[in-house]
BADODO-849984 format. One record per residue (C-alpha): residue number from 1; x, y, z. Coordinates in nm, 4 decimals. Each point is the difference from the previous one (the first is absolute). Layout:
BEGIN
NUM	X	Y	Z
...
This chain:
BEGIN
1	-0.6530	-0.2489	2.9886
2	0.1035	0.1066	0.3505
3	0.0832	0.3667	0.0490
4	0.3327	0.0015	0.1833
5	0.1730	0.2922	0.1599
6	0.2879	0.0058	-0.2443
7	0.3101	0.0152	0.2176
8	0.3337	-0.0762	-0.1616
9	-0.0037	-0.3388	0.1729
10	-0.3397	-0.0934	-0.1423
11	0.0948	0.1098	-0.3500
12	0.3247	-0.1963	0.0146
13	-0.1828	-0.3168	0.1091
14	-0.2519	0.0313	-0.2839
15	0.2747	0.0884	-0.2478
16	0.2007	-0.3060	0.1004
17	-0.3119	-0.2127	-0.0362
18	-0.0227	0.1126	-0.3633
19	0.3010	-0.2195	-0.0803
20	-0.0461	-0.3720	-0.0601
21	0.1853	-0.2376	0.2299
22	0.0382	-0.3518	-0.1364
23	-0.2633	0.0413	-0.2749
24	0.2122	0.0435	-0.3115
25	-0.2926	0.0407	-0.2413
26	-0.1925	0.2573	0.2014
27	-0.0596	0.3599	-0.0944
28	-0.2571	0.2437	0.1419
29	-0.3223	0.1692	-0.1065
30	-0.0661	0.3413	0.1493
31	-0.3476	0.0963	0.1199
32	-0.1275	0.3187	-0.1717
33	0.3038	0.0518	-0.2236
34	-0.0517	-0.3229	-0.1966
35	-0.3692	0.0807	-0.0453
36	0.0884	0.3092	-0.2063
37	0.0203	-0.0242	-0.3810
38	0.3601	0.0865	-0.0913
39	0.0872	-0.2078	-0.3037
40	-0.1593	-0.0216	-0.3406
41	-0.0397	-0.3751	-0.0411
42	0.1036	0.0133	-0.3631
43	0.3363	-0.0168	-0.1741
44	-0.0966	0.3130	-0.2009
45	0.1162	0.2720	0.2378
46	0.0566	0.3149	-0.2047
47	-0.2501	0.2708	0.0811
48	-0.0264	0.1717	-0.3370
49	-0.1863	0.3277	0.0463
50	-0.1153	-0.0891	0.3499
51	0.2348	0.0261	0.2969
52	-0.2507	-0.0710	0.2786
53	-0.2266	-0.2910	0.0853
54	-0.2714	0.0479	0.2581
55	-0.1936	-0.2562	0.2022
56	-0.2942	0.1760	0.1632
57	-0.1790	-0.2960	0.1526
58	0.2585	-0.1758	0.2170
59	-0.1524	-0.1397	0.3187
60	0.2133	-0.0178	0.3135
61	-0.1619	-0.1052	0.3268
62	-0.3487	0.0893	-0.1332
63	0.1149	0.3457	-0.1085
64	0.0433	0.1174	-0.3578
65	0.3295	0.1652	-0.0854
66	0.1564	0.1374	-0.3163
67	0.3325	-0.1334	-0.1246
68	0.2035	0.1647	-0.2749
69	0.3119	-0.1386	-0.1669
70	0.2120	0.2393	-0.2028
71	0.2208	-0.1368	-0.2750
72	0.3774	0.0277	0.0269
73	0.1607	0.2343	-0.2498
74	0.3150	-0.1682	-0.1263
75	0.2733	0.1600	-0.2018
76	0.2045	-0.2097	-0.2417
77	0.2655	0.2662	-0.0375
78	0.3753	-0.0207	0.0536
79	0.1661	-0.0376	0.3378
80	0.1479	0.3081	0.1753
81	0.3404	0.0787	-0.1480
82	-0.0592	-0.2113	-0.3083
83	0.1219	0.1240	-0.3386
84	-0.3258	-0.1199	-0.1508
85	-0.2198	0.3078	-0.0247
86	-0.2900	-0.1782	-0.1693
87	-0.3062	-0.0300	0.2234
88	-0.3161	-0.1915	-0.0674
89	-0.3500	0.1172	0.0769
90	-0.0989	-0.0819	0.3611
91	-0.2589	-0.2740	0.0416
92	-0.2680	-0.0496	0.2621
93	-0.0182	-0.3467	0.1524
94	-0.2528	-0.1306	0.2519
95	0.1049	-0.2587	0.2579
96	-0.0989	-0.3344	-0.1514
97	0.0615	-0.3733	0.0287
98	0.3787	0.0387	-0.0079
99	-0.0107	0.2491	0.2873
100	-0.2464	-0.2185	0.1920
101	0.2420	-0.2939	-0.0191
102	0.2973	0.2170	0.1018
103	-0.1877	0.1364	0.3020
104	-0.0995	-0.3517	0.1057
105	0.3590	-0.1219	-0.0343
106	0.1450	0.2892	0.2023
107	-0.2516	-0.0511	0.2791
108	0.0780	-0.3719	0.0173
109	0.3743	0.0674	0.0012
110	-0.0472	0.2394	0.2914
111	-0.2243	-0.2418	0.1920
112	0.2555	-0.2777	-0.0462
113	0.2913	0.2311	0.0943
114	0.1661	-0.0695	-0.3339
115	0.0600	0.3739	-0.0196
116	0.0501	0.2612	0.2673
117	-0.3205	0.1436	0.1452
118	-0.0025	0.2416	0.2898
119	-0.2205	0.2448	0.1853
120	0.0991	0.3651	-0.0054
121	-0.1418	0.3409	0.0837
122	-0.0952	0.2359	-0.2820
123	-0.0826	0.3669	0.0598
124	-0.2597	0.0130	-0.2774
125	-0.1650	-0.3409	0.0382
126	0.0711	-0.1119	0.3566
127	0.1178	-0.3609	0.0120
128	0.1265	-0.1463	-0.3267
129	0.1271	-0.3433	-0.1006
130	0.2853	0.0071	-0.2544
131	0.1237	-0.3141	-0.1735
132	0.3408	-0.0169	-0.1714
133	0.0813	-0.2329	-0.2891
134	0.1755	-0.0360	-0.3347
135	-0.1665	-0.0525	-0.3350
136	0.1707	-0.3375	-0.0283
137	-0.1588	-0.1096	0.3311
138	-0.3412	0.1097	-0.1234
139	0.0460	-0.1726	-0.3340
140	0.1095	-0.3240	0.1707
141	-0.3080	0.0007	0.2235
142	-0.2397	0.0569	-0.2902
143	0.1712	-0.2682	-0.2090
144	-0.0359	-0.2487	0.2846
145	-0.3713	0.0849	0.0106
146	-0.0340	-0.0687	-0.3733
147	0.0102	0.3553	-0.1354
148	0.2900	0.0991	-0.2254
149	0.0934	0.3665	-0.0435
150	0.3004	0.1758	-0.1460
151	0.1960	0.2415	0.2189
152	-0.1151	0.2999	-0.2023
153	-0.3621	-0.1126	0.0444
154	0.0417	-0.0170	0.3773
155	0.1675	0.3396	0.0002
156	-0.2966	0.1471	-0.1847
157	-0.2476	-0.1790	0.2285
158	0.1605	0.1633	0.3039
159	-0.0082	0.3371	-0.1780
160	-0.3728	-0.0477	-0.0528
161	-0.0611	-0.1001	0.3619
162	0.1979	0.3003	0.1191
163	-0.1674	0.2546	-0.2265
164	-0.3605	-0.1229	-0.0071
165	-0.2034	0.1592	0.2771
166	-0.2763	-0.1696	0.1983
167	-0.2596	0.2420	0.1385
168	-0.2672	-0.1096	0.2460
169	-0.2899	0.2259	0.1022
170	-0.2757	-0.0603	0.2525
171	-0.2770	0.2191	0.1379
172	-0.0457	0.0383	0.3745
173	-0.2964	0.2220	0.0859
174	0.0532	0.3042	-0.2245
175	0.3750	-0.0426	-0.0387
176	0.1945	-0.1772	-0.2731
177	0.3045	-0.1810	0.1361
178	0.2640	-0.0908	-0.2554
179	0.3434	-0.1534	-0.0327
180	0.2160	0.0153	-0.3130
181	0.3288	-0.1883	-0.0167
182	0.2065	-0.2033	-0.2480
183	-0.0725	-0.3725	0.0118
184	0.3652	-0.0441	0.1012
185	0.2440	0.2763	0.0867
186	0.3096	-0.0895	-0.2013
187	0.3642	0.1018	0.0237
188	0.2928	-0.1695	-0.1701
189	0.3695	-0.0018	-0.0816
190	0.1127	-0.1993	-0.3006
191	0.3065	-0.0392	-0.2134
192	-0.0307	0.1186	-0.3579
193	-0.0456	-0.2804	-0.2470
194	-0.0797	-0.2569	0.2692
195	-0.1745	-0.2803	-0.1887
196	0.0124	-0.2626	0.2759
197	-0.1721	0.2022	0.2732
198	0.2791	-0.0860	0.2441
199	0.1040	0.3650	0.0204
200	-0.3471	0.1557	-0.0010
201	-0.0880	0.0724	0.3638
202	-0.3547	0.1050	0.0871
203	-0.1869	0.1069	0.3098
204	-0.3797	-0.0087	-0.0083
205	-0.2236	0.1339	0.2752
206	-0.3460	-0.1507	0.0429
207	-0.3108	0.2144	-0.0449
208	-0.1166	0.1637	0.3290
209	-0.3236	-0.2046	-0.0017
210	0.2054	-0.3184	-0.0286
211	0.2193	0.1136	0.2898
212	-0.3066	0.0740	0.2143
213	-0.1325	-0.3503	-0.0616
214	0.3342	-0.1589	0.0920
215	0.0374	0.2049	0.3198
216	-0.3598	-0.0699	0.1048
217	0.0350	-0.3741	-0.0530
218	-0.2640	0.0285	-0.2733
219	0.1645	-0.2550	-0.2273
220	-0.0664	-0.3619	-0.0871
221	0.2359	-0.2793	-0.1140
222	-0.0403	-0.1162	-0.3606
223	0.1688	-0.2787	-0.1954
224	0.2129	0.2037	-0.2397
225	0.1243	-0.2917	-0.2089
226	-0.3502	-0.1263	-0.0817
227	-0.1321	0.3475	-0.0799
228	0.2908	0.0773	-0.2320
229	-0.0644	-0.3251	-0.1898
230	-0.3358	0.1380	-0.1111
231	0.0234	0.1193	-0.3595
232	-0.3038	0.2297	-0.0095
233	0.0453	0.3341	0.1801
234	-0.3695	0.0006	0.0925
235	0.0433	-0.3428	0.1635
236	0.2848	0.1388	0.2129
237	-0.2196	0.2958	0.0966
238	-0.2897	-0.2249	0.1037
239	0.2287	-0.2321	0.1992
240	0.1501	0.2993	0.1806
241	-0.3414	0.1476	0.0702
242	-0.1404	-0.3233	0.1435
243	0.3131	-0.0470	0.2133
244	-0.0188	0.3572	0.1257
245	-0.3737	0.0276	0.0654
246	-0.1475	-0.3456	0.0534
247	0.1432	-0.0653	0.3432
248	-0.3001	-0.2119	0.1063
249	0.0828	-0.2717	-0.2536
250	-0.0941	-0.3554	0.0995
251	0.0994	-0.3422	-0.1261
252	-0.2536	-0.1805	-0.2219
253	-0.1555	0.3379	-0.0809
254	-0.1828	-0.1244	-0.3094
255	-0.1696	-0.2769	0.1992
256	-0.1159	0.2551	0.2580
257	-0.1045	0.2558	-0.2602
258	0.2263	0.2584	0.1613
259	0.2286	0.2002	-0.2240
260	0.1394	0.3385	-0.0916
261	-0.2239	0.2335	-0.1993
262	0.1433	0.1798	-0.3004
263	-0.2044	0.2084	-0.2432
264	0.0709	0.1252	-0.3494
265	-0.0634	0.3525	0.1293
266	0.2830	-0.0371	0.2537
267	0.2344	-0.1537	-0.2578
268	-0.0529	0.2922	-0.2379
269	0.0261	0.2579	0.2783
270	0.3036	-0.1332	0.1845
271	0.2120	-0.2467	-0.1976
272	0.1520	0.2400	-0.2516
273	-0.1079	-0.2033	-0.3043
274	-0.1084	0.1928	-0.3055
275	-0.3584	-0.1085	-0.0814
276	-0.0627	-0.1693	-0.3316
277	-0.2300	0.1666	-0.2525
278	-0.2602	-0.2643	0.0703
279	-0.0784	-0.0629	0.3667
280	-0.0456	-0.3697	-0.0785
281	0.3656	-0.0154	-0.1044
282	0.1045	0.1457	0.3360
283	-0.2096	-0.2687	0.1710
284	0.1837	-0.2641	-0.2031
285	0.3288	0.1516	0.1093
286	-0.0980	-0.0434	0.3653
287	-0.1106	-0.3578	-0.0672
288	0.3368	-0.0769	-0.1594
289	0.1761	0.1346	0.3111
290	-0.2220	-0.2130	0.2249
291	0.0733	-0.3063	-0.2130
292	0.3738	0.0551	0.0446
293	-0.0460	0.0461	0.3749
294	-0.1788	-0.3342	0.0115
295	0.2649	-0.1733	-0.2117
296	0.2766	0.1374	0.2215
297	-0.1683	-0.1120	0.3215
298	-0.1215	0.3325	0.1408
299	-0.3649	-0.0934	-0.0522
300	-0.1667	-0.3344	0.0708
301	0.0807	-0.2633	-0.2615
302	-0.1897	-0.2926	0.1547
303	-0.3485	0.1514	0.0092
304	-0.0461	0.3426	-0.1577
305	0.2133	0.3109	-0.0211
306	-0.2794	0.2556	0.0063
307	-0.3670	0.0785	-0.0463
308	-0.1075	0.2677	-0.2455
309	-0.3090	0.2177	0.0076
310	-0.0677	0.2424	-0.2875
311	-0.2354	0.2954	0.0283
312	-0.1522	0.1085	-0.3309
313	-0.1814	0.3076	-0.1175
314	-0.2917	-0.1063	-0.2120
315	-0.0051	0.1635	-0.3425
316	-0.1852	-0.0584	-0.3253
317	0.3043	-0.1709	-0.1468
318	0.2676	-0.2032	0.1709
319	-0.0022	0.0417	0.3777
320	0.2641	0.2403	0.1289
321	0.2298	-0.1028	0.2863
322	-0.0263	0.2346	0.2973
323	0.2318	-0.1837	0.2380
324	0.1421	-0.3418	0.0796
325	0.0510	-0.1407	0.3482
326	0.2450	-0.2828	0.0557
327	0.0242	-0.1985	0.3224
328	0.3560	-0.1349	0.0104
329	0.0824	-0.3198	0.1922
330	0.3648	-0.0204	0.1113
331	0.1735	-0.3357	-0.0174
332	0.0901	-0.1732	0.3241
333	0.3662	0.0963	-0.0476
334	-0.0829	0.3671	-0.0583
335	-0.2412	0.0055	0.2951
336	0.2680	-0.1544	0.2226
337	0.2466	0.2709	-0.1053
338	-0.2528	0.2702	0.0912
339	-0.0834	-0.1619	0.3357
340	0.3696	-0.0443	0.0830
341	0.0626	0.3626	-0.0967
342	-0.2708	0.1154	0.2403
343	0.1803	-0.1767	0.2845
344	0.3339	0.1487	-0.0998
345	-0.1344	0.3549	-0.0058
346	-0.1934	-0.0445	0.3264
347	0.3181	-0.1132	0.1753
348	0.1822	0.3073	-0.1233
349	-0.2802	0.2303	0.1120
350	-0.0024	-0.1607	0.3441
351	0.3692	0.0773	0.0382
352	-0.0643	0.3609	-0.0986
353	-0.3001	0.0188	0.2327
354	0.2070	-0.1272	0.2926
355	0.2604	0.2691	-0.0639
356	-0.2743	0.2600	-0.0301
357	-0.1454	-0.1036	0.3359
358	0.3458	0.0260	0.1552
359	0.0416	0.3510	-0.1386
360	-0.3440	0.0939	0.1346
361	0.0870	-0.1319	0.3466
362	0.3256	0.1923	0.0013
363	-0.1833	0.3180	-0.0957
364	-0.2458	-0.0553	0.2848
365	0.2828	-0.0318	0.2504
366	0.1551	0.3218	-0.1250
367	-0.3295	0.1842	0.0530
368	-0.0276	-0.1142	0.3626
């Protein structure tokens, strides 16, 4: 990705490019941010005795980084000023499938300008992007995408997203560089007893790594409607990953033998799924996700969806699986979306580059 001198003008151009014009089903994937494991791809979210999940083998641009997700600590006690003095024991909840769907919906609503999204300065984090919405707006969007939630469930999901912390650490030379921040920074004002969500007003600020991707033009278009139709969370993760990383996709990929490589090691390290007791069961889980991706038109349905290569460790008994490598072949429709997205992003970067050159020329004149 081009390294622009980030003037206000350049950032505004790239920020404006983040919004979809005329493509009602488009959302965005975000470079490094969407490569980080944030959500436990399971409906069982409560942490029990553990309040931290660590992923020590995440690979970003050929470098290994450590990602930690802390569970949100939620209180089920009474509201301030309530006569009810009974409080329940706090519970720890990890961001899971519900929170994944909420985050996807909010991003799409921002991209489509269904809710207010703006760029503002923040003393602690630099540039931030807040989005403002009501719970009823969020619920309507999720319902339209085929996912029904009650208002109280959405309220809790936003509490989890606001209280769960995402920590990213990388080593450069002998120094450890880290960033810890809530997945979304949440503030709200709501009327007591609001059951419709019409009077529950929220503002969510994107994670700093998401903001950096948006302001660097390091995003890609993705068909939100088709992704949200996928029932398996792992299928949504794979579709997002291919969209985000396989920018050299070609039509008729299966005929050419050119595809996107995905390994079981990477799935376990970066998707957020909890491994099954038997590794073979985890492999079957990936196969089920790939089957859904083929049925829903993300992978080739005319020829073959993928090739599979299993590496075994020879033992006296049944051979043990060491790793599995899948070569995924996007459908023509999915490949066309990726190719079209490349053009869209390149056009936006050219606009930013032209502004950057103008700023550079102006600086040169001032030095003379």
